[in-house]
N, C-alpha and C positions, 0 to 999 in steps of 0.2 A: 306605720299602723300602731306599734307599741307606744309611741310617743303620744298619740291621741288618747289612748286609754289612760295614760298617766295624767295628762292634762284634765281629762274629764273626771278622773278620780279626785284630783286636787280641787277642782271646781265644786264637786259634790261635797267634799269635806268642808270647804269654806262656807258653802250655803248652809250646811247642817249646823255649823258652829254659830254662824250669824243668826240663824233662826231660833236659837236657844236663848230666849230672853227672860226666862223665869227667875234667874238668879240662883237656881239650883244647878249644880254641876251635872253635865251630861252623863257622867259615870255613876250617877246616883241611882243605882238599881239594886234590887234584891230578888232572889229566886226562891220560891216555895216549891218543895218537892213532896209529892203525895203518892203513896202506893195505890194501885188500882188494877182492875182487869176489865177493859172495855169489851172483851169477848162475851161477858155476861150481860152486856147492855148497860152496865153502870159506868158513869163518867163523873168527873168532878166539875161542878159549876161553881161560880163564885159571885158575890156581890161586894162592891166597895161602897161603904157608907158615905164617904165624901170624895167623889171622883175629881174634885178640884185639888186635893192634896196628893193623891196617888192615882196613877193610871196604869193600865195593863199595856205592855209593849210586845209580849210574845208568850206563846204557849206551845207545848210540844208533848209528845208521848213517846217513850222509848221502851219497847218490850224487853223483858229479861232474856238474856242470852243463855241458852242451854246447849249442851253438846249435841243432843239428838233432834234439834229443831222441833220440840214438842209444841203442838198446837194448843191454844187456849191458856197459855201461861200469862200471868199478869206482868206488870212492869211499873214504870214510874211516870207520873204526869209532872211536868215542869211548868210553872207559871212565873213569868218575870214581870216585875212592877218597877215603875220609875217614880221618884219623888217629883212633884210639880210645884209645891208650895210648902212652906213651913207649917207644921201642925201635926195632928194625930187623928187617925181614922181606923176603923175596923174593917177587916176583910173576912167574910164568912164563906167557907167552902162547904158545899153539900155534895155528898156522893149519892147519886140518884140515877134513875132511868128517866131521861127527858120526856118520854111520851106518856109516862104514868102521871095522871092528874089526881089531885086529892090524896096523895100517898106521901107519908113522911119520908124524908131521906134516910137511906141506910145508915149514914154517918154524917155528922156535922163537926167541923173544925173551925175554931175562931182564932184569928191573928190580929194583933194590933200593929199598925204601921206608923212609925214616928219619923217625921222628916224635920231635921234641923240642918246641920251642915252636910249630913248624909242621910240615907234611908236605912232604917233598921226595922225588920219585920220579925215579930216575936210571937210564938204560940202562946195563947192565953187560955184556951179550953179545947180539950179533945174529947 
């Protein structure tokens, strides 16, 4: 049984590497970390100006760890992006309550993503 899992794992890895034909390395990823507190209803959303250059591959939230398991404590949102093609694009994050319409975000943060031989995401406005 263990042997089948190994074979299937190698087959998956092979298919993943063959399917990556953009010319950009598969390890070409960067993660943006933003503090927030979803218990207040606020979450970080984002827009990628040119999704042909950068795409999102994962997002996660990890609450802050306190000794007394306090309810309502904030944490960190993680957003991982992958370079798809050489170029430059902007990623704009808004800290907002998704159900509120016609309300400005509580906070907006802008990053520039530059892809050449690797991906670099840099804060340009906070």
